[in-house]
C-alpha positions in Angstrom: 0.0 0.0 0.0 1.1 3.6 -0.4 0.6 4.1 3.3 0.2 2.0 6.5 0.1 2.7 10.2 2.8 1.5 12.5 1.2 -0.3 15.4 3.4 -1.9 18.1 2.6 -4.1 21.0 2.8 -1.2 23.4 0.0 0.5 21.5 -2.2 -2.6 21.7 -1.6 -2.9 25.4 -2.5 0.7 26.0 -5.8 0.2 24.2 -6.5 -2.9 26.2 -5.8 -1.2 29.4 -8.6 1.2 28.6 -11.0 -1.6 27.6 -10.3 -3.3 30.9 -11.1 -0.2 32.8 -14.2 2.0 33.3 -13.5 5.2 31.3 -14.1 4.7 27.6 -14.8 8.4 27.0 -14.1 11.7 28.7 -11.7 9.9 31.0 -8.0 10.6 32.0 -6.3 9.4 28.8 -7.2 12.4 26.7 -5.5 14.6 29.2 -2.4 12.4 29.1 -2.3 12.6 25.3 -2.8 16.4 25.3 0.1 16.8 27.9 2.4 14.7 25.8 1.6 16.6 22.7 2.1 20.0 24.5 5.6 18.8 25.6 6.5 17.4 22.2 5.6 20.5 20.3 6.6 23.0 23.0 3.2 24.6 22.7 0.8 25.8 25.5 -2.3 24.0 24.4 -3.2 20.8 22.6 -7.0 20.3 22.2 -7.5 16.8 21.0 -10.7 16.0 18.9 -12.2 13.4 16.7 -10.7 14.4 13.3 -8.3 16.8 11.6 -11.4 18.4 10.0 -12.8 19.0 13.5 -9.5 20.6 14.5 -9.7 23.0 11.6 -13.3 23.8 12.3 -12.4 24.6 16.0 -9.6 26.9 14.8 -11.8 28.7 12.2 -14.7 29.1 14.6 -12.3 30.3 17.3 -10.9 33.1 15.2 -14.3 34.2 14.1 -14.6 33.2 10.4 -18.1 33.9 9.2 -20.3 35.2 6.4 -18.3 38.4 5.9 -14.8 37.2 6.9 -13.2 34.5 4.8 -10.3 32.3 4.2 -7.5 32.1 1.6 -5.8 28.7 1.4 -3.9 26.4 -0.9 -5.6 25.1 -4.1 -3.7 21.8 -3.7 -4.9 20.2 -0.4 -7.5 17.8 0.9 -11.0 19.1 1.0 -11.1 19.6 4.8 -8.7 22.6 4.7 -11.4 24.6 2.9 -14.5 22.8 3.9 -14.1 23.6 7.6 -14.3 27.3 6.7 -17.4 26.7 4.7 -18.8 25.0 7.8 -18.5 28.4 9.5 -20.4 29.9 6.6 -17.3 31.7 5.5 -16.2 32.5 2.0 -13.2 30.7 0.6 -10.8 31.4 -2.2 -7.6 29.6 -3.3 -4.0 30.5 -3.9 -1.8 28.9 -6.5 1.2 26.8 -5.5 4.8 26.4 -6.5 4.7 23.8 -9.3 7.7 22.0 -7.8 6.8 21.8 -4.1 3.0 22.1 -4.2 3.2 24.7 -1.4 1.8 28.2 -1.4 4.2 31.2 -1.5 4.0 34.8 -0.4 3.6 35.8 -4.1 0.7 33.3 -4.7 -1.0 34.4 -1.5 -0.8 38.0 -2.5 -2.3 37.3 -5.9 -5.2 35.5 -4.2 -5.8 38.2 -1.6 -5.7 40.9 -4.3 -8.6 39.4 -6.2 -10.6 38.1 -3.2 -14.2 39.5 -3.1 -14.4 39.3 0.7 -12.5 40.5 3.7 -9.7 38.1 4.2 -9.6 37.3 7.9 -7.4 34.2 7.7 -4.7 32.4 5.6 -4.2 28.7 6.0 -1.0 27.2 4.7 -0.6 23.5 4.0 2.9 22.0 4.4 2.2 19.6 1.5 3.7 16.1 1.8 5.7 17.2 4.9 7.8 20.0 3.4 7.4 23.3 5.3 6.2 26.4 3.6 8.2 29.7 3.9 6.2 30.2 7.1 8.2 33.2 8.5 7.8 35.2 5.3 4.1 34.3 5.1 3.6 35.3 8.7 5.0 38.8 7.9 2.6 39.1 5.0 -0.4 37.9 7.0 0.5 40.4 9.8 0.7 43.2 7.2 -2.9 42.6 6.1 -4.3 41.9 9.6 -5.0 38.2 8.9 -4.7 35.2 11.2 -2.3 32.6 10.1 -3.3 28.9 10.5 -1.1 25.9 9.7 -2.7 22.8 8.3 0.2 20.7 9.5 -1.3 17.3 9.0 1.6 16.2 6.8 4.4 17.9 8.6 4.5 17.3 12.4 7.9 18.4 13.7 9.3 19.4 10.3 11.9 22.1 10.8 12.2 25.5 9.2 14.4 28.6 9.9 13.9 32.3 10.0 16.1 34.9 8.3 18.6 34.7 11.2 19.0 30.9 10.8 17.1 30.0 14.0 15.3 26.7 13.7 11.7 26.1 14.6 9.4 23.1 14.5 6.1 22.9 12.7 3.5 22.5 15.4 5.1 24.9 17.8 3.0 27.8 16.5 6.0 30.1 16.7 4.8 31.9 13.6 1.1 31.1 13.5 -2.0 31.4 15.6 -2.7 27.7 15.5 -1.6 24.5 13.8 -3.8 21.4 13.2 -2.8 17.8 12.9 -4.7 14.7 11.8 -4.4 11.4 13.5 -6.0 9.5 10.6 -4.8 5.9 10.2 -2.1 6.8 7.6 -0.5 9.8 9.4 2.7 9.8 11.4 0.7 9.2 14.6 -2.7 7.7 14.6 -5.7 7.3 16.8 -7.6 5.6 14.0 -9.5 8.8 13.3 -8.7 11.9 15.3 -7.0 15.3 15.3 -5.6 18.1 17.5 -5.6 21.9 17.6 -2.2 23.2 18.8 -2.0 26.9 19.9 -0.3 29.3 22.3 -3.4 31.4 22.4 -5.3 30.9 25.7 -8.6 32.3 24.5 -8.5 30.3 21.3 -7.9 27.1 23.2 -10.7 27.8 25.6 -13.1 28.5 22.7 -12.0 25.3 21.1 -12.6 23.2 24.2 -16.2 24.6 24.5 -16.8 24.1 20.8 -15.5 20.5 21.1 -18.2 19.5 23.6 -21.6 21.1 22.8 -20.6 24.5 24.0 -20.9 23.2 27.6 -19.0 24.8 30.5 -18.7 23.3 34.0 -16.7 26.3 35.2 -18.6 27.7 38.2 -17.1 31.1 37.7 -18.7 31.4 34.3 -22.2 30.1 35.2 -25.3 32.3 35.2 -27.4 30.2 37.7 -25.7 30.9 41.0 -28.0 28.6 42.9 -27.1 25.4 41.0 -23.6 26.4 40.1 -21.2 23.9 41.6 -23.8 21.2 42.0 -22.4 17.8 40.8 -24.9 17.4 37.9 -24.9 21.0 36.7 -23.5 22.5 33.5 -24.4 25.3 31.2 -24.4 25.9 27.5 -23.4 29.4 26.5 -22.8 28.9 22.8 -23.5 26.4 20.0 -20.9 23.6 20.0 -20.4 20.1 18.5 -19.6 16.7 19.7 -16.0 16.6 18.5 -14.7 14.6 21.5 -12.3 11.7 21.0 -12.7 8.5 23.0 -10.1 7.3 25.6 -9.8 4.2 23.5 -8.6 6.1 20.5 -6.3 8.4 22.6 -4.7 5.3 24.2 -3.7 4.1 20.7 -1.6 7.2 20.1 0.0 7.7 23.5 3.2 5.7 22.8 3.4 6.8 19.2 4.0 10.4 20.3 7.3 9.2 21.8 8.2 7.4 18.6 7.6 10.4 16.2 11.2 11.4 15.9 12.2 7.8 15.0 9.3 7.6 12.6 10.4 10.7 10.7 14.1 9.6 10.7 13.1 6.4 9.0 11.0 8.2 6.5 14.0 10.4 5.6 16.1 7.2 5.0 13.4 5.9 2.8 13.3 9.1 0.8 17.1 9.0 0.4 16.9 5.3 -0.8 14.3 6.2 -3.4 16.6 8.9 -4.6 19.5 6.5 -4.9 17.3 4.0 -6.8 15.5 6.4 -9.1 17.6 9.5 -9.3 19.1 8.7 -12.7 15.7 8.6 -14.5 15.1 11.7 -16.5 11.4 11.0 -16.8 10.9 11.5 -13.1 11.8 14.5 -10.9 12.2 13.5 -7.3 11.5 15.6 -4.3 14.4 17.2 -2.6 15.7 15.1 0.3 17.8 18.0 1.7 15.9 21.3 1.6 17.8 24.5 1.7 18.2 26.8 4.7 18.3 24.2 7.4 14.7 23.0 6.8 13.8 19.3 7.3 11.0 17.3 5.7 8.6 15.1 7.6 7.9 12.9 4.6 4.2 12.1 5.0 4.3 11.7 1.2 6.9 10.8 -1.3 5.5 12.3 -4.5 7.7 12.6 -7.5 6.7 14.4 -10.6 6.3 12.1 -13.6 6.6 13.2 -17.2 3.7 11.0 -18.4 4.0 12.4 -22.0 7.5 11.2 -22.3 6.7 7.9 -20.6 4.0 7.5 -23.2 1.3 6.4 -20.8 -1.4 8.3 -18.9 -1.1 8.4 -15.2 -4.1 6.1 -14.6 -2.3 3.4 -16.7 0.9 3.8 -14.8 -1.1 3.4 -11.5 -2.9 0.4 -12.8 0.3 -1.4 -14.0 1.9 -0.7 -10.6 -1.1 -2.0 -8.8 -0.9 -5.2 -10.9 2.6 -5.6 -9.6 1.4 -5.0 -6.0 2.5 -1.4 -5.6 -0.2 1.1 -4.3 0.0 4.7 -5.4 -2.2 7.8 -5.0 -2.6 11.3 -6.2 -2.4 14.2 -3.7 -4.5 16.2 -4.5 -7.1 17.1 -7.0 -7.0 20.9 -6.9 -10.0 22.3 -5.0 -11.1 24.6 -7.8 -11.7 21.5 -9.9 -14.3 20.2 -7.5 -17.9 20.9 -8.5 -18.6 22.5 -5.2 -15.8 25.0 -5.5 -15.5 25.2 -9.3 -14.5 28.5 -10.7 -13.0 29.9 -13.8 -9.2 29.3 -13.8 -8.6 29.8 -17.5 -6.9 33.1 -16.7 -3.7 31.2 -15.6 -4.2 32.0 -11.9 -3.6 28.4 -11.1 -0.8 27.4 -13.6 1.4 26.2 -10.8 -1.3 24.0 -9.3 -2.2 22.5 -12.7 1.5 21.7 -13.4 1.9 20.1 -10.0 -1.4 18.1 -10.2 -0.8 16.7 -13.7 2.5 15.2 -12.9 2.4 14.2 -9.2 2.1 10.5 -8.1 2.7 9.4 -4.5 4.7 6.2 -4.0 4.6 4.1 -0.9 6.0 6.0 2.2 5.6 4.7 5.7 7.7 3.6 8.7 7.4 -0.1 8.1 8.9 -0.2 4.6 12.2 -2.1 4.4 15.2 -1.2 2.2 14.3 -4.3 0.1 10.8 -3.0 -0.3 12.1 0.3 -1.7 14.4 -1.5 -4.1 11.6 -3.6 -5.3 9.1 -0.7 -5.7 11.8 1.3 -7.5 12.5 -1.7 -9.9 8.7 -1.9 -10.6 8.6 1.9 -11.3 11.4 1.5 -13.7 9.8 -1.4 -15.5 6.5 0.5 -15.9 7.9 3.9 -16.9 11.3 3.3 -18.6 10.1 0.8 -21.1 
């Protein structure tokens, strides 16, 4: 498969310990997971929820996206990055991407903001595949237009980037953003099966997210209107509309030990990327991702997505995928640009999305996950050669 979770015995035992106990939901394990995530990312708040989409929705609601205040985000991302803003009834528009990395740039964001027909309240960047955007420059631009900056960091937990002085920062630390969101979907670096987290250093945003996560309910006596029942063991109050975005203790337990293994997971993914480069680097019909980004940045390698010259190969992408599947190799395309979706479709004949079109038409994700062996990569690479270099 192109992706697979890494589940160890310690993960199974952690889940069984919850199943053998009494708290399947709203118990102590979620707090343990949040504390571990706060320490890992050196961030003040980790608000765990039941999906990466929910994490984005909590972030967008928390910063006040709405009918008259909208979002600019990448055109090349999964649907959730934009959909969560529409769930706030906010307008959404898209920025083009660098045709080589698939990431937005300051220039593409400026172009999108300049033609937006709404007040841009937020910019969400996507660190596509695990390679960080130029987040410090984008932060400066977002500040200059008074916009919040959110990181959809689902592909890039703990990827490293530097500022103009060469100081290194981790994706997820929110050092240059108001919030970062992660997914704990089954194929991500860390998994709860389905789940997500909102990371932030903003106390008020974290508090709003926690309310939003659980029906808008507060049990804080100091914030209750009914002074007679406040503090009673059964009593709670709902002061705003919220959702049930809670994650069970069973799911949280699955992830607890994986947090401690994230560094090793990323290190192995780097080795896999380097081995792919050694095996396929001489093919002129494939452009491989950079394994050593400039300026001290590091890649988290959620995806290994070369650019294929399908015209020179003489086969359409779907045929290449089918032939690799027949040989036992799973591949995928990340992603169909959002402006191509019927829900978001808009006129892009003006060339506004030339970079996105170039990236989309050539990209194909090869298997990338912790459990791949060196022999697996050599075999996959040999099959890629046999299918494309005929």
